[in-house]
C-alpha positions, 0 to 999 in steps of 0.5 A, spaced: 483 492 542 489 490 537 492 495 532 491 490 526 483 491 528 484 499 528 488 499 522 484 503 516 486 502 508 489 508 508 493 506 514 495 500 512 498 503 505 501 508 509 504 504 514 506 499 508 509 504 504 514 506 510 515 497 511 518 497 504 522 504 504 525 501 510 527 494 506 529 499 500 523 501 496 524 508 493 518 509 490 511 506 488 506 506 483 502 513 482 496 512 487 490 516 482 488 512 476 493 506 480 491 500 477 498 497 480 495 499 487 489 496 485 491 489 482 497 489 489 489 490 493 486 484 489 493 480 490 493 480 497 485 480 499 486 473 502 491 475 507 487 473 514 490 478 518 487 485 513 481 481 509 476 485 513 480 492 511 481 491 504 474 491 502 470 490 496 471 490 489 468 492 482 469 489 476 467 495 471 474 495 467 479 491 465 480 489 472 478 489 479 477 496 482 478 497 490 471 501 492 475 504 499 482 505 494 478 509 489 475 513 494 481 515 498 484 517 491 479 521 488 480 525 494 489 525 494 487 523 501 495 520 500 498 527 500 500 528 506 505 522 507 507 522 499 508 525 493 509 524 485 515 525 482 516 528 475 515 520 471 508 521 477 511 515 481 510 516 489 515 517 494 514 517 501 515 524 504 512 523 511 515 516 514 514 517 522 520 514 525 517 509 530 511 507 526 507 503 533 503 499 528 510 495 524 511 492 531 505 488 531 503 488 524 510 485 521 508 479 519 503 481 514 508 487 512 513 481 509 507 478 506 505 484 502 512 486 501 512 479 497 507 479 494 508 487 492 515 484 490 513 479 484 509 485 481 512 488 475 514 495 476 510 496 483 517 497 487 523 501 486 529 499 487 528 495 491 532 490 496 534 484 492 530 477 496 
């Protein structure tokens, strides 16, 4: 089975954060009450390589909410690889030195990074285009 087939949404987000950090991103939006993350997942939901990982959305407010992400953040499952700064933005704290998923998913992460760069406030201190 290839790496993409084994990805979960949590692993996809962690790997994306690691990739984005390698491209110069220093912080990410807060995950708890993370409307930017929900909008980001909505924006990338149709990438064929990851569409089945992202799952469904609910429209019970002003923006779509990803069901899996909502559950993931309600348990603070991200705390083993990221922490909040004083301004609530997340910083990656446990980046793996050689993430095995990145080489096989490089094209997907490049598309995700390009989408994140188009969203004001998503990436902080990002590398120039």
